C-alpha positions as CSV (number, residue, x, y, z in Angstrom):
1,X,-11.8,5.5,-9.3
2,X,-11.5,2.8,-12.1
3,X,-12.7,-0.8,-11.7
4,X,-12.3,-3.8,-13.4
5,X,-13.6,-7.1,-12.9
6,X,-10.7,-8.0,-10.6
7,X,-9.5,-4.8,-9.5
8,X,-10.8,-1.5,-8.3
9,X,-8.2,1.5,-8.2
10,X,-8.2,4.7,-6.0
11,X,-6.0,7.9,-5.8
12,X,-5.0,8.4,-2.2
13,X,-2.0,10.6,-0.6
14,X,0.8,8.6,0.4
15,X,1.3,8.0,4.1
16,X,5.3,8.2,3.0
17,X,5.7,11.5,1.5
18,X,2.2,12.8,0.7
19,X,1.8,13.1,-3.1
20,X,-0.8,11.1,-5.1
21,X,-0.1,7.7,-4.5
22,X,-2.0,4.6,-6.2
23,X,-4.3,2.0,-3.6
24,X,-5.2,-1.2,-5.5
25,X,-7.9,-3.6,-4.2
26,X,-7.1,-6.8,-5.7
27,X,-10.3,-8.5,-5.4
28,X,-9.5,-12.0,-6.3
29,X,-6.5,-12.0,-4.4
30,X,-8.0,-10.2,-1.0
31,X,-5.1,-8.1,-1.2
32,X,-4.7,-4.2,-0.8
33,X,-1.6,-2.5,-2.3
34,X,-0.8,1.0,-1.8
35,X,2.5,2.0,-4.2
36,X,3.7,5.7,-4.6
37,X,5.8,6.6,-7.9
38,X,7.1,9.9,-6.0
39,X,8.9,8.3,-3.0
40,X,8.8,4.3,-4.2
41,X,6.6,3.6,-1.0
42,X,5.2,0.1,-1.1
43,X,2.6,-1.3,1.4
44,X,0.5,-4.6,0.2
45,X,-1.8,-6.0,3.1
46,X,-4.2,-8.7,3.2
47,X,-7.6,-7.4,3.0
48,X,-9.2,-9.8,5.3
49,X,-6.9,-9.9,8.0
50,X,-4.8,-6.6,7.8
51,X,-1.5,-8.5,8.1
52,X,1.6,-6.8,6.1
53,X,2.5,-9.1,3.0
54,X,5.5,-6.9,1.7
55,X,6.7,-3.1,2.8
56,X,9.0,-0.7,1.5
57,X,9.2,2.9,2.5
58,X,12.5,4.7,2.0
59,X,13.3,7.1,4.7
60,X,11.0,5.3,7.3
61,X,12.9,3.5,9.9
62,X,11.8,0.6,12.2
63,X,12.1,1.5,16.1
64,X,14.3,-1.3,17.7
65,X,11.9,-4.4,19.2
66,X,14.3,-4.5,22.6
67,X,14.9,-1.2,24.6
């Protein structure tokens, strides 16, 4: 774990491929960013609400909203 004045970094498992990934807590912007360099996974969420700001996960497909 690394900490700077406005950011904390944890090493976590990538939810897409399982390899080590980085989770950045951007305190001044109230964002959480998880990124994996092995599979190019990216997820940025609001730390307060949990809402997804941006996401990219190669190999994962969204289910249709309408059946």
